[in-house]
C-alpha positions in Angstrom: 123.7 40.6 94.9 122.2 41.4 91.5 119.0 39.5 92.3 118.5 41.2 95.6 118.6 44.8 94.3 115.4 44.3 92.2 113.1 42.7 94.8 111.1 45.9 95.4 111.0 46.8 91.7 109.8 43.3 90.8 107.1 43.6 93.5 105.9 46.9 91.9 105.9 45.3 88.5 103.9 42.3 89.8 101.3 44.5 91.4 101.1 46.6 88.2 100.2 43.5 86.2 97.8 42.0 88.8 95.8 45.2 89.3 94.0 47.2 86.7 95.8 50.5 86.0 94.0 53.8 86.8 94.0 56.8 84.6 94.3 60.5 85.5 90.6 61.2 84.9 89.6 58.5 87.5 92.1 60.1 90.0 90.7 63.6 89.3 87.1 62.5 89.9 88.1 60.9 93.2 90.0 64.0 94.2 86.8 66.1 93.7 85.2 64.0 96.4 88.1 63.2 98.7 90.8 65.9 98.5 90.8 67.6 101.9 92.3 70.9 100.5 89.5 71.1 97.9 86.8 70.2 100.3 88.0 72.8 102.8 88.0 75.5 100.1 84.4 74.4 99.3 83.2 74.8 102.9 85.1 78.1 103.2 83.1 79.4 100.2 79.8 78.1 101.6 80.6 80.0 104.9 81.6 83.2 103.1 78.4 83.2 101.1 76.6 84.1 104.3 78.5 87.4 104.6 76.1 88.8 101.9 73.0 87.6 103.7 74.2 89.2 106.9 75.1 92.4 105.2 71.7 92.6 103.5 69.9 91.9 106.8 71.1 95.2 108.2 69.1 97.0 105.5 65.8 95.1 106.1 63.2 95.5 108.8 63.8 93.9 112.2 61.0 92.7 114.3 61.3 91.9 118.0 58.7 90.3 120.2 58.9 90.0 124.0 56.5 89.0 126.8 56.4 88.2 130.5 54.1 86.9 133.2 54.4 87.7 136.8 52.9 86.5 140.1 52.4 89.3 142.6 51.8 89.2 146.4 51.0 92.3 148.5 51.7 92.1 152.3 50.7 94.5 155.1 51.9 93.9 158.6 53.2 90.5 157.4 49.6 89.6 156.4 48.8 88.7 152.7 46.4 91.3 151.4 46.4 90.7 147.7 47.8 88.1 145.2 47.3 88.3 141.5 48.9 87.6 138.0 50.1 90.3 135.6 50.9 89.7 131.9 52.6 91.9 129.3 53.5 91.6 125.6 55.7 93.9 123.5 56.4 94.2 119.8 58.9 96.4 118.1 59.4 97.0 114.3 62.4 99.0 113.0 63.3 99.9 109.5 66.5 101.7 108.6 65.7 104.8 106.6 69.1 106.6 106.3 72.1 104.4 107.1 75.0 105.1 104.8 77.4 103.1 107.0 75.1 100.0 106.7 74.7 100.5 102.9 78.5 100.6 102.4 78.8 97.6 104.7 76.3 95.7 102.5 78.4 96.6 99.4 81.5 95.3 101.3 79.7 92.0 102.1 78.8 91.6 98.4 82.4 92.1 97.3 83.6 89.7 99.9 81.2 87.0 98.8 82.1 87.4 95.2 85.8 87.3 96.2 85.1 84.0 98.0 83.5 82.6 94.8 86.6 83.6 92.9 88.9 81.9 95.4 86.9 78.8 95.2 86.9 78.8 91.4 90.7 79.1 91.5 90.9 76.1 93.9 88.8 74.2 91.4 91.2 75.0 88.7 94.2 74.4 90.9 93.0 70.9 91.7 93.4 70.0 88.0 97.0 71.1 88.1 97.7 69.4 91.4 96.2 66.1 90.2 98.4 66.2 87.0 101.5 67.1 89.0 101.1 64.2 91.4 100.0 61.7 88.7 103.0 62.6 86.4 105.2 62.7 89.5 104.6 59.0 90.0 105.2 58.2 86.3 108.4 60.4 86.3 109.6 58.5 89.4 108.9 55.2 87.7 110.8 56.1 84.6 113.8 57.4 86.6 113.8 54.2 88.6 113.7 52.0 85.6 116.6 54.0 84.0 118.6 53.7 87.3 118.0 49.9 87.3 119.1 49.5 83.7 122.1 51.7 84.3 123.0 49.7 87.4 122.8 46.5 85.4 125.0 47.8 82.6 127.7 49.1 85.1 127.5 45.7 86.9 128.4 44.0 83.7 131.3 46.4 83.2 132.5 45.7 86.7 132.3 41.9 86.1 134.3 42.3 82.9 136.9 44.5 84.6 137.4 42.0 87.3 137.8 39.2 84.8 140.3 41.2 82.8 142.3 42.0 85.9 142.3 38.3 87.0 143.9 37.3 83.7 146.4 40.1 83.8 144.9 42.1 80.8 144.2 45.3 82.9 145.4 47.1 86.0 143.6 47.3 89.3 142.6 50.9 88.7 140.1 49.7 86.0 138.4 47.6 88.6 138.4 50.4 91.1 136.9 52.8 88.7 134.2 50.3 87.7 133.4 49.7 91.3 133.0 53.4 92.0 130.7 53.8 89.1 128.7 50.8 90.3 128.4 52.1 93.8 127.2 55.5 92.5 124.6 53.9 90.3 123.4 51.7 93.2 123.0 54.8 95.4 121.2 56.5 92.6 118.8 53.5 92.2 118.1 53.4 96.0 117.4 57.1 96.0 115.0 56.8 93.0 113.2 54.0 94.9 112.6 56.3 97.8 111.4 59.0 95.4 108.9 56.6 93.8 107.4 55.6 97.1 107.2 59.3 98.2 105.5 60.2 95.0 103.0 57.4 95.3 102.2 58.4 98.9 101.6 62.0 97.8 99.1 60.8 95.2 97.5 58.4 97.7 97.0 61.4 100.1 95.2 63.3 97.4 92.3 60.8 97.2 92.7 59.0 100.5 93.4 55.5 99.3 96.4 53.5 98.0 97.1 53.4 94.3 98.9 50.5 92.9 99.2 51.1 89.2 98.8 54.0 86.8 98.3 54.3 83.0 101.5 55.4 81.3 101.9 58.2 78.9 101.7 57.1 75.3 104.3 57.6 72.7 102.0 59.7 70.5 101.9 63.2 72.0 101.6 66.3 69.8 104.1 68.9 70.7 103.1 72.4 69.6 103.7 76.1 70.4 101.3 77.8 72.7 98.2 79.2 71.1 97.9 82.1 70.7 101.6 82.3 70.1 101.9 85.7 71.7 103.1 86.4 75.2 101.1 89.6 75.5 97.9 87.8 74.4 98.3 85.4 77.2 98.8 88.3 79.6 95.6 89.9 78.4 93.7 86.7 79.0 95.2 86.5 82.5 94.1 90.0 83.3 90.6 89.1 82.2 90.2 85.6 83.5 92.6 84.8 86.4 90.5 84.1 89.5 93.2 85.1 92.0 93.4 88.5 90.3 89.5 88.8 90.3 89.6 88.0 94.0 92.2 90.6 94.7 90.1 93.2 92.8 87.1 92.3 94.9 89.0 92.3 98.1 90.2 95.9 97.3 86.5 96.9 96.5 85.5 95.4 99.9 88.2 97.4 101.6 87.1 100.6 99.9 83.5 100.0 100.9 84.6 99.4 104.5 86.5 102.7 104.5 83.5 104.5 103.2 81.3 102.8 105.9 83.7 103.9 108.6 83.8 107.5 107.2 79.9 107.5 107.3 79.8 106.8 111.0 79.8 110.5 111.9 76.6 111.0 109.8 73.1 110.9 111.2 71.3 107.6 111.4 67.6 107.6 110.8 65.2 104.8 111.5 61.4 104.3 111.3 60.3 102.6 114.5 57.0 101.2 115.5 56.2 99.6 118.8 53.2 98.3 120.7 52.6 96.9 124.2 49.8 95.3 126.1 49.5 94.4 129.7 46.8 92.7 131.9 46.6 92.7 135.6 44.2 90.3 137.4 44.0 92.1 140.7 41.4 91.3 143.5 39.3 94.1 144.7 38.3 94.0 148.4 36.3 97.2 148.5 33.4 95.8 146.5 31.4 92.6 146.6 32.9 89.4 147.9 32.0 85.8 147.4 32.7 83.4 150.4 35.0 86.1 151.9 37.1 86.4 148.8 37.4 89.5 146.7 36.3 89.6 143.0 39.2 89.7 140.5 38.9 92.8 138.4 41.2 92.5 135.3 42.8 95.6 134.1 44.0 95.6 130.5 46.1 98.5 129.2 47.8 99.0 125.8 50.1 101.4 124.0 51.2 101.9 120.4 54.0 104.2 119.3 55.3 105.2 115.8 58.3 107.4 115.5 61.2 108.5 113.3 64.4 108.2 115.4 67.6 110.1 114.6 71.0 109.6 116.2 74.3 111.2 115.4 77.6 110.8 117.3 79.1 114.1 118.3 82.1 113.0 120.2 83.3 109.5 121.2 86.8 110.2 122.3 88.1 110.3 118.8 87.2 106.7 118.1 85.1 107.4 115.0 87.8 109.4 113.3 90.4 106.8 114.3 88.3 104.0 112.8 88.0 106.0 109.6 91.8 106.5 109.3 92.4 102.8 110.0 89.8 101.7 107.4 91.4 103.9 104.7 94.9 102.6 105.6 93.6 99.1 105.1 92.1 100.1 101.8 95.5 101.4 100.7 97.1 98.2 101.8 94.5 96.2 99.8 95.3 98.4 96.8 99.0 97.6 97.0 98.3 93.9 97.5 96.2 94.0 94.3 99.0 95.7 92.4 101.4 93.0 93.7 99.1 90.2 92.7 98.6 91.7 89.2 102.4 92.0 88.7 102.9 88.5 90.0 100.4 87.0 87.7 101.8 88.9 84.6 105.3 87.6 85.6 104.0 84.0 86.0 102.2 84.1 82.6 105.3 85.4 80.8 107.5 82.9 82.5 105.2 79.9 81.8 104.8 81.0 78.2 108.6 81.1 77.7 108.8 77.8 79.5 106.4 76.1 77.2 108.2 77.5 74.1 111.5 76.2 75.6 110.1 72.8 76.3 108.7 72.4 72.8 112.3 72.7 71.5 113.6 70.5 74.3 111.2 67.7 73.5 112.2 67.9 69.9 115.8 67.8 70.8 115.3 64.8 73.2 113.5 62.9 70.5 116.4 63.4 68.2 118.8 62.4 71.0 116.9 59.0 71.4 117.2 58.5 67.6 120.9 59.3 67.8 121.5 57.1 70.8 119.6 54.2 69.1 121.7 54.5 66.0 124.8 54.7 68.1 123.9 51.5 69.9 123.1 49.7 66.6 126.5 50.8 65.3 128.2 49.7 68.5 126.5 46.4 68.3 127.8 45.8 64.8 131.3 46.9 65.8 131.2 44.6 68.8 130.3 41.6 66.5 133.2 42.4 64.2 135.7 43.1 67.0 136.2 46.8 66.5 134.3 47.7 69.7 134.6 46.1 73.1 132.0 45.3 75.7 132.6 48.5 77.6 131.7 50.5 74.5 128.5 48.4 74.0 127.4 48.9 77.6 128.2 52.6 77.4 126.0 52.9 74.3 123.2 51.1 76.1 123.6 53.5 79.1 123.4 56.5 76.8 120.2 55.1 75.3 118.6 54.6 78.7 119.5 58.1 79.7 118.1 59.6 76.5 114.8 57.8 76.9 114.6 59.0 80.5 115.3 62.5 79.5 112.7 62.4 76.7 110.0 61.1 79.1 110.8 63.9 81.6 110.7 66.4 78.8 107.2 65.2 77.9 106.0 65.4 81.5 107.5 68.9 81.9 105.8 70.1 78.6 102.4 68.8 79.7 102.6 70.4 83.1 104.0 73.6 81.8 101.0 74.0 79.5 98.7 73.4 82.5 100.5 76.0 84.6 100.3 78.5 81.7 96.5 77.8 81.4 96.1 78.1 85.2 97.9 81.5 85.3 95.8 82.7 82.4 92.6 81.4 84.1 91.6 79.2 81.1 92.3 75.8 82.5 89.3 73.5 82.6 88.3 69.8 83.1 88.6 69.2 79.3 92.3 69.6 79.7 92.4 66.6 81.9 90.2 64.7 79.5 92.6 65.5 76.6 95.6 64.4 78.8 93.7 61.2 79.6 93.4 60.4 75.9 97.2 60.4 75.7 97.6 57.6 78.2 97.8 54.0 77.4 
């Protein structure tokens, strides 16, 4: 039984040895090319950039050309009298002169494009955090699985010893039952951690679109320090200045305001400068003059017209639609204003929470380091006591179990500390690729 439980784990270790490990910087660079979420955000940004072009186009001249050619037949008493071609060409140039609604719509499109740029910038930053979360999610799952395997082995030894003592009459059956229960629970925990590991690996695989077999582990040398600057309000100030989600919310609010002002301007006059020109030609046969071989002589008739004007239009009454759209637009602006306030408060709350989380994790990592030292000392003392007969095998195995648990908790605390710093930087809008480079230097 003991050999069967480690088949999957041995396979993982074998693959890890056979294949070169990959670091977090490699994974991040692949995610830039292959992560569907990031690529979708990029295409969304490219699409939204065209909003500005379309908004500006409404302020620029518009030119329209049209033309036609026609074949004409004239009958009298069912007899063909005349047949001829006619041609026409038209050109129209229009330049908005006074269009407040179009101007405010242009300002709206500019704000929306800038908001799209801010949204994409946030997705660029968020990809850094998502990569780190998935990467360390795999490493965390590996550490938890290794701890479960070590714990299961230790409890299996306890179970074997309890059975031996029961068989020779040195203990009651309750000791065997308790050891069996502990072993069954540790086995269930190991199976659960195996599932968590494969789920974590699949999540990382989905990020870059291929299977990953081995990752570089986090080194032992990691500097633990308080956030800099060590002031919660300083981090809030940075977030209010740099957070791209908040910038997008401000720009969305500006766009809603411009839309409201555009709707309010729909009842104002609209003035355009318009120039148009047309030319037509008719090649009609004339039977009243000379004829050649019984056919009339085609007499082309060419006419043309040019027109220049200043056109004014102003809606007087459209069933209340103009006023209704104005009220609707201002209500949408008020909604955007409240959404911006909510986003601002949410980001402030997130920055303060992540700052406190980093401070707590600094103390936690320090405490977990000391716990490993204490567990190591306790194991050494128990080993000495076991050799001289003052401690039994159960005490020794329990001391080993405590050390495995302390090492697992320390590894998890380090992962939590690194990710908390990244989340704080993301909330403050200061996270950048250099953060991934620094984390990559901590791997071995």
